[in-house]
N, C-alpha and C positions, 0 to 999 in steps of 0.2 A: 503494498500500499503506500510505503514511504516512496519508493521509485517511482510510482504511478504518480505521486504528487510534484515529486522533483519535475517530473518530465512535463506534466502537464501545468504547473505553477510557473516553474521557470520559462517553458515554451511560450506561455500566453505573455508573461513579463516581458520577454525578448521581442515578442511582436508588437506589442504596445509602445515599445521602446522605438522599433523600426517604423510603426506609422507616425510617431512624432518626429523622428528625424526625417521621414519623408516629407510630412506636412512643413516642416522648418526649414527645408532645403535651400532655399531663395535666400532666406535670413541669415542662415548661419555660414554661407560660403561668401555673401556679400560681406559679412565680418570678417571673412578671411581675406578679403580683397579681390574678389571676383568680379569680372565686370561681366557685361550682357552676353558677349559672344561667348565666355569662359561658362556662364550660367546653363547656356544650351546644351554645352559638350557635356558638363555635369549632370544636366536634367537625363540624358540620355543613359548614362552610366548608374546614377544613383539608383532606381529602383531594381535593377537585377542585382546591383551591388549589396542592398538591403536584403532580398529575397537569399542571396546566398551567404549574408551574416545570420539569418535566421535558421537556415537548415544546418549552416555550420555549427551553431549553438547547440541544436537539438542533437545532432551527431554527436557532440562533445559531453552533454549530459547522459545520452546512452553510455558513451564509453564509459562514464564514471560508474554507471548503473554495473557494468562487468567489471572493473576494477574493486567493487565494494563486494563484490561476490568471489575475487579472489582469480578471476580471468583477467590476465594484462595482456597474453596472445593476442586473441582478438582485436583489441583498440589498436594494439600495435600495427597487426597486419592491415586493417581497416584504413588506418591513417596511411601506411603505405601505398593501398589499392586507390583510395582516392586521390592521394598527390599524384599517382602515375596518371589517371585519369585526367585530372586536370592540366598536368603538363602536356599531354598529348593533346586534348580538345584545345588549348590556348592558342597556338599558332593556328590551327583549322577554323575555330570562330573569330579569331581577330584578322587573318589575313587571307582565309578563304582557300577553296583549293578547286582547282578546274573552273566548271561552269559557275559553283556556289561563290558568290562574292563573300568577303571578310565582313564583320559588324565591326570592325575597328574595336574603340576602346569597350564598347559593351560585350563584343565578343569574350574579352576576359572575364567579366562577371558573369557571363551565362556559362562559359566554362566550369567555374566554380560553381553554380547552381547545379549544373549536370553532375559533377563530381560528388557533390556531397548530396546531394538528393539520391545516388546511386548508392552511396552508403548508408544514408538514412534508411532506404528499403531493405537492405540487405540487414542490417542492424535491428531493423524493426520486425524482420523475419525470427531473427535470433533472439530477440526479447518475447515475443509472441509465444514461442515454444518454450522459454526459459522458465516459465511462471513465475517470475520474480515483478510481473504488474499485475494489478487488481482494478476491478470495476466498483468490487463493493468496499464500504467501508471508509471511503476516503475523507468524509467531513468528521469523522470520529478522529481520525488518522491525525488530520490536519489540527484538530484543537490540542489533542495531545503530544504532538511533536512540533507545534510553533514554537514556544519557546528554548528547547535546546537547537533546533535547528538554527533560529535566529542567532544563537550565543556562538555557533559555529560557523553559519554561513555569512551573518553580517561583516566580522573582520575580516573572512576569507575575500568575500565579493570587494570590501573597500582594498584590500591589497591588489586584488587582479584588477581593479580600475586605475590603481596608480599610473602603469606604461602606457595605456592608451591617452589618459589626461595629459601626461608629458608629452607625449608627441603630439596631441592636439595644440597644446601649449606651442611647442617647438615650431609647428606648422604655421600656426598663426603668426609668431615672429616671423618667420623666414617669408611668408605670402606678404607682409608689409614692404620688406626690402626689394 
């Protein structure tokens, strides 16, 4: 039940964050110094990139369930497989091949969506057969686990947020130069 809550709760939270970022894209990138021409390029890339971020987050949350149950091999293999798929699809979707034109910058994001989505499908199959997920008793589990979960997850999430926040600050400084 706790694994189900993690996937549902965190997946929903990341989806909400992606929707907020999608809605605020113009404002955010203008604050970083983007002009109209650059905003048009960003707009074509931003939607698939946020979708890629959501699928990647779900995949990593699923990996954590396997690790919590002692299976470290599957997440490692899946990470390698999804990285390989992404590596193979990037040039095809960015530059195209034969009669199929490339998508340019958005092609990189779509390659990540396809790679991570493939990994998510495979991981979902394994999770479904693992017995580690539950549909019942989720509300009671949420009430019972909220305090201990927040005590562990809160500091961990803050620690995980520091590198992206630092990168965002550095990007904003460089963008103004």
